[in-house]
C-alpha positions as CSV (number, residue, x, y, z in Angstrom):
1,M,9.3,224.7,173.1
2,T,6.8,225.7,170.6
3,Y,5.5,223.9,167.5
4,R,7.7,224.1,164.4
5,P,6.2,222.7,161.2
6,G,8.3,219.9,159.7
7,D,10.6,219.7,162.8
8,H,10.3,217.2,165.6
9,K,11.5,217.1,169.2
10,M,14.4,214.9,170.3
11,I,16.4,214.3,173.5
12,C,20.1,215.0,173.5
13,D,22.0,211.7,174.2
14,R,24.8,213.6,176.1
15,S,22.9,216.2,178.1
16,G,19.3,214.9,178.2
17,F,18.0,218.3,177.1
18,E,15.0,218.5,174.8
19,M,15.8,220.0,171.4
20,Y,14.5,220.1,167.8
21,A,15.9,217.8,165.2
22,S,17.2,220.8,163.2
23,E,19.4,221.7,166.3
24,S,21.0,218.2,166.5
25,R,24.1,216.7,165.0
26,K,25.2,213.0,164.9
27,E,28.6,212.1,166.2
28,W,31.0,209.5,165.0
29,N,30.0,207.1,167.8
30,G,26.3,207.2,166.9
31,L,25.1,209.7,169.5
32,I,22.7,212.4,168.5
33,V,23.6,215.6,170.4
34,R,22.9,219.3,170.4
35,R,25.1,221.3,168.2
36,D,26.8,223.0,171.2
37,F,27.7,219.5,172.6
38,W,29.0,218.0,169.4
39,E,32.7,216.8,169.5
40,P,34.7,215.7,166.5
41,R,36.6,212.3,166.6
42,H,40.0,212.6,168.1
43,P,42.9,212.6,165.6
44,Q,44.8,209.9,167.6
45,D,42.0,207.4,166.6
46,F,43.3,207.6,163.0
47,L,47.0,206.8,163.6
48,R,48.3,203.4,162.7
49,A,50.7,201.7,165.0
50,V,54.3,201.1,164.0
51,P,55.3,197.4,164.5
52,D,57.6,197.0,167.4
53,Y,59.8,193.9,166.8
54,Q,61.2,192.9,170.2
55,H,63.0,189.7,169.7
56,V,65.9,188.2,171.6
57,P,68.9,187.5,169.2
58,D,70.1,184.3,171.1
59,A,67.0,182.8,172.6
60,R,67.5,179.5,174.6
61,P,65.0,177.5,176.7
62,E,65.0,178.1,180.4
63,Q,67.4,175.8,182.3
64,A,66.3,173.6,185.1
65,N,67.4,174.6,188.6
66,N,70.5,172.6,189.6
67,F,70.9,173.9,193.1
68,I,71.6,171.5,195.9
69,T,69.8,172.4,199.1
70,T,70.4,170.9,202.4
71,A,68.0,171.2,205.3
72,I,69.3,171.8,208.8
73,T,67.6,169.8,211.4
74,P,67.7,170.5,215.2
75,D,69.9,167.4,215.6
76,D,72.6,169.1,213.5
77,L,72.9,172.0,215.9
């Protein structure tokens, strides 16, 4: 790379290549990259979520277990 008046050298954050500042571009996430490595922000990042109301119409507290258990001992056999 040769000297260019009024231009300074930089390192690309994505590739690590040496470049001039005039050949760089700043991305949405703050990285300064070469023009060939620049990527726009994905359109999915700008979507707003639709509220999803998942409620149970007849909610009741969980009942206690009322099962009767009996243990079989060797004497019962």
